[in-house]
C-alpha positions in Angstrom: 106.2 141.3 76.3 103.1 139.5 78.0 103.2 135.3 78.6 100.4 135.1 76.5 102.0 137.1 73.3 106.2 134.8 74.5 103.9 131.2 73.6 102.8 132.6 70.5 105.8 133.5 69.6 107.4 130.5 70.1 104.8 127.9 69.3 103.6 126.2 65.7 100.6 128.9 64.9 98.4 127.9 62.1 95.5 130.0 62.8 96.4 133.8 64.1 94.1 135.1 67.8 92.1 137.0 65.8 90.6 134.3 63.6 93.6 134.7 60.2 94.7 131.5 58.4 98.3 132.6 59.0 100.6 129.6 59.3 103.9 131.2 61.2 107.3 129.7 60.2 107.8 126.9 63.3 104.5 125.7 61.1 106.1 125.3 57.4 107.1 121.3 57.3 103.6 120.4 59.1 101.5 121.6 56.5 101.1 118.8 54.7 99.5 117.6 57.3 96.9 120.0 56.7 96.5 118.6 53.4 94.0 115.8 54.9 91.9 118.2 56.4 88.7 118.8 54.6 85.8 121.7 55.2 84.0 118.8 56.7 86.4 118.3 59.6 87.2 122.0 59.9 83.2 122.0 60.7 83.6 118.8 63.0 86.2 120.1 64.8 84.2 123.2 65.5 81.5 121.1 66.9 83.9 118.9 68.7 84.7 121.8 71.0 81.6 123.4 70.8 79.6 120.6 72.3 82.1 119.2 74.6 82.1 123.1 76.4 79.1 122.7 76.8 79.1 119.3 78.3 81.7 120.7 80.9 80.3 123.8 81.9 76.8 121.0 82.2 78.8 118.8 84.8 80.2 121.9 86.8 76.3 122.9 87.5 75.6 119.1 88.3 78.6 119.1 90.8 77.4 122.1 92.5 73.8 121.0 92.9 75.2 117.9 94.4 74.6 115.5 91.9 78.7 114.5 91.2 81.7 114.3 94.4 84.0 116.3 91.9 84.2 117.6 88.6 87.6 118.6 86.7 86.9 121.6 84.0 88.6 121.5 80.7 87.0 125.3 79.4 90.0 126.5 77.5 91.6 123.7 76.1 88.8 121.3 73.6 91.6 122.7 70.6 94.1 120.9 72.0 92.4 118.1 73.1 90.5 118.1 69.7 92.9 118.7 67.1 95.1 115.8 69.0 91.7 113.7 69.2 90.7 113.9 65.3 94.9 113.2 64.4 94.7 109.5 66.2 94.4 106.7 64.0 92.0 103.8 65.1 95.5 101.5 65.9 96.0 104.4 68.5 96.0 103.5 72.2 95.4 106.8 74.2 96.1 107.3 77.5 94.6 110.5 79.7 95.0 112.2 82.9 90.9 112.9 84.4 90.3 116.0 82.1 90.0 114.4 78.3 86.5 114.8 77.4 87.1 115.9 74.3 89.2 112.9 73.2 87.0 110.6 75.5 84.1 111.5 73.2 86.2 111.3 69.9 87.2 107.9 70.8 83.5 106.8 71.4 83.2 106.9 75.2 80.0 107.5 76.6 80.6 110.8 78.9 78.2 109.9 81.3 80.3 107.0 81.9 83.1 109.9 83.2 80.3 111.6 85.2 79.4 108.0 86.9 83.2 108.2 88.0 82.7 111.5 89.3 79.8 110.5 91.5 81.4 107.4 92.6 79.3 104.4 91.4 82.3 103.0 89.7 86.5 103.2 90.1 86.8 102.5 86.4 83.9 103.4 84.4 84.9 102.0 80.5 86.5 98.8 79.1 89.5 100.5 76.5 89.3 98.4 74.1 85.6 98.7 73.8 86.3 102.8 73.4 88.8 103.3 70.4 91.8 102.1 73.1 91.3 105.0 75.0 92.0 104.1 78.8 91.1 104.9 82.0 90.9 108.5 83.7 94.0 108.7 86.2 94.1 110.8 88.8 97.5 110.3 90.7 99.1 112.9 88.9 101.6 111.6 86.2 101.1 108.0 86.9 99.9 107.3 83.2 103.0 108.2 81.3 105.0 105.7 83.3 101.6 103.4 82.1 101.9 104.5 78.8 105.2 104.0 78.2 105.0 100.6 79.6 102.7 100.0 77.0 104.8 101.6 74.0 107.6 99.4 75.9 105.3 96.0 74.9 104.5 97.6 71.5 107.8 98.1 70.3 109.2 94.9 71.8 106.7 93.1 69.8 108.3 94.0 66.3 109.6 96.8 64.8 107.3 98.8 62.7 106.1 97.6 59.0 106.4 100.6 57.4 101.8 100.9 57.5 100.8 103.7 59.0 97.3 102.2 58.9 98.9 99.3 60.6 101.5 100.4 62.5 100.2 100.9 66.4 101.1 104.8 68.4 100.6 105.6 71.9 99.6 109.4 72.4 99.5 110.1 76.3 98.3 113.3 78.0 99.2 114.9 81.0 99.3 118.6 83.0 102.5 120.8 83.6 102.2 119.8 86.7 102.8 116.2 86.2 106.3 117.5 84.9 107.4 117.9 88.6 106.4 114.2 89.7 109.5 112.1 89.1 107.2 109.5 86.8 106.8 111.3 84.3 110.9 112.0 84.6 111.4 108.4 84.3 109.2 108.1 81.5 110.9 110.0 79.7 114.2 108.3 79.7 112.3 104.2 79.2 110.9 106.2 76.5 114.0 107.3 74.8 116.2 104.4 76.0 113.3 101.8 74.3 112.6 104.4 71.4 109.1 103.8 72.2 106.3 104.0 69.5 104.5 106.9 71.5 104.2 110.6 71.9 103.5 112.7 75.3 101.0 115.2 75.3 102.1 118.4 77.5 98.5 120.5 78.2 100.6 123.9 79.7 98.0 124.9 81.1 100.1 127.3 83.1 98.4 126.4 86.8 99.3 123.2 88.6 96.4 123.8 91.2 97.8 127.1 92.4 101.4 126.7 91.6 102.8 128.8 88.3 104.5 126.9 85.6 107.4 129.8 86.3 107.7 128.2 89.4 108.2 124.5 88.9 110.8 125.3 85.9 113.1 128.0 85.1 113.2 126.6 81.7 110.6 126.0 79.1 109.1 122.5 79.5 109.6 121.7 76.0 113.2 122.3 76.3 113.0 120.3 79.2 111.9 117.1 77.4 114.6 117.8 74.7 116.7 117.4 77.0 115.6 113.9 77.8 116.3 113.0 74.0 113.0 113.7 73.3 111.4 115.0 69.7 109.9 118.0 71.2 107.5 120.6 69.6 106.0 123.9 71.2 102.4 124.7 69.5 99.6 127.5 70.3 97.2 125.0 72.6 94.0 127.1 71.6 95.0 126.3 67.7 92.9 123.3 66.7 94.9 123.1 63.8 98.0 123.1 64.8 97.4 120.6 67.2 96.2 118.2 64.3 98.8 119.3 62.4 102.1 118.4 64.6 100.0 115.6 66.6 99.6 114.2 62.8 103.2 114.2 62.2 104.5 113.3 65.9 102.0 110.2 65.9 103.4 109.2 61.8 106.8 109.6 63.5 106.6 107.5 66.4 104.9 104.6 63.8 107.9 104.6 61.7 110.1 104.3 64.3 111.7 107.2 65.3 111.5 107.2 68.6 109.0 109.3 70.9 107.6 112.7 71.1 106.8 115.3 73.0 104.4 118.3 72.3 103.6 120.8 74.8 100.5 122.7 73.8 100.4 126.4 75.1 97.0 126.8 76.7 95.1 128.0 79.7 92.6 126.2 82.0 89.7 129.0 82.3 88.3 127.9 85.6 89.2 125.8 88.5 91.5 123.0 88.6 88.7 121.3 89.9 85.4 121.8 91.9 87.3 122.0 95.1 89.6 124.7 94.2 88.9 128.4 93.6 91.0 130.3 91.5 90.6 133.8 92.5 92.9 133.0 95.5 95.8 133.1 93.4 95.3 134.4 89.9 94.7 137.6 89.1 91.9 138.8 86.7 94.2 140.1 84.0 95.4 137.1 83.3 92.1 135.3 83.1 91.0 138.3 80.2 94.3 138.4 78.1 93.2 134.0 77.6 89.6 134.7 77.1 90.5 137.1 73.8 92.8 133.7 72.8 89.5 131.7 73.4 89.7 128.7 71.0 86.1 128.0 70.1 85.7 131.7 69.2 89.0 131.8 67.2 88.2 128.9 64.8 84.6 130.2 64.5 86.3 133.2 63.0 88.3 131.3 60.9 85.0 129.5 59.3 83.6 132.3 58.8 86.3 134.3 57.6 87.3 131.3 54.8 83.4 130.7 53.6 82.8 127.0 55.4 80.3 127.9 57.9 77.2 130.4 58.5 74.3 131.1 60.9 72.7 128.0 60.3 75.3 126.0 60.9 76.4 127.8 64.2 72.1 127.6 65.3 72.3 123.6 64.7 76.0 123.2 66.8 74.1 125.1 70.0 71.1 123.4 69.7 73.3 120.2 69.6 75.2 120.7 72.7 72.1 122.3 74.3 70.6 119.1 73.6 73.7 116.8 74.5 73.8 118.8 78.0 70.1 118.2 78.5 70.7 114.4 77.8 74.0 114.0 79.7 71.9 116.2 83.1 68.8 113.7 83.2 71.2 110.5 82.3 72.7 111.5 85.8 69.9 112.5 88.0 68.4 108.9 87.2 71.8 107.2 88.2 70.5 107.2 91.9 73.3 107.6 95.2 76.5 105.2 95.2 76.0 101.5 97.1 78.5 102.5 99.8 79.7 98.8 99.6 81.5 99.8 96.7 84.6 101.6 98.4 85.1 98.1 100.2 84.8 95.4 97.4 88.2 95.9 95.2 90.5 97.0 97.7 91.4 93.3 98.7 91.1 90.2 96.5 90.3 87.7 99.2 88.2 89.0 102.7 90.0 91.1 105.3 89.7 91.6 108.5 90.1 95.0 108.2 87.7 95.8 105.5 85.3 93.7 107.6 85.8 95.7 110.5 84.9 99.0 108.6 82.0 97.8 107.1 80.5 96.8 110.1 81.3 99.8 111.7 79.4 101.8 108.5 76.5 99.7 108.8 75.9 100.7 112.0 77.1 104.2 111.3 74.0 103.9 108.6 71.2 102.3 110.5 71.9 105.4 113.8 70.1 107.3 110.8 66.7 104.9 111.5 66.1 105.6 107.6 
């Protein structure tokens, strides 16, 4: 049995890899949450995934052309992100890692601000309270799990749930399989279960922590490791947007209702490089890549929409045009940004003037002056 087949067998799945609406046995308890999903919602899910993939590709091109210092792509992980992102309520708070571009867009972040960060123009990018409580990207692996747990502890300590899902707040934190090997993540699990925090840990298991496979990181499924900490743990087919939505919606409702923290392991695949500083051909075979290409989340959901007569060629053409326009607009705006100010790297190291920073700034000014610019 291949790794992909094993993931499918053990995971909650609603739409099969070939696009058939056939919920498996593991999905039964989550099906009531799909009753919330309208036909328009399903079309929106597809639009979200397609537009963000086109944005992601454009950002990669911009980096290769010298417009960005680095880019962390999300190609292949769109269903996990869109399903979970659309399951959130307005009052919920999100702590991302650094490739949750679809969730950022859903919550109202101008994706130009993500690219400003990757261009070196900002050390943050946005104010979370102004964009759907979506916190800043965290490049320190696993650190956001502790940030989220501390915040969720505060939510819990502020008072018991009211029982009103329209008012009660939950916290959702995203991280990758590599973060499960960090001590911070284990600490976050311990504190979350100890304080019964209203949060959900959302693991996007994309099978590779840069060049290290999951099999090297853990001898047991990561969903079982989470259960060992006392988390309500569920594994899903991360390339199935409806499974991602339904399971996340239930897990968030359970967290809001005071049932403690939950954990979702979304089995997906990083089709591209870890970042543009990485070369996956050095450690990953083409047969594995092709196996997962056949499970593409966008192609799968398109087949589903067509089979259910929820979308026609005109709809897909409209989405393609929207995605192309979005990418073109992002390219234009990035190029217009101009170069970063070198002084930015010194401004927020210390609150007060520091002799070491002053000396380094003087050196940099002298170095730049040597070019006669």
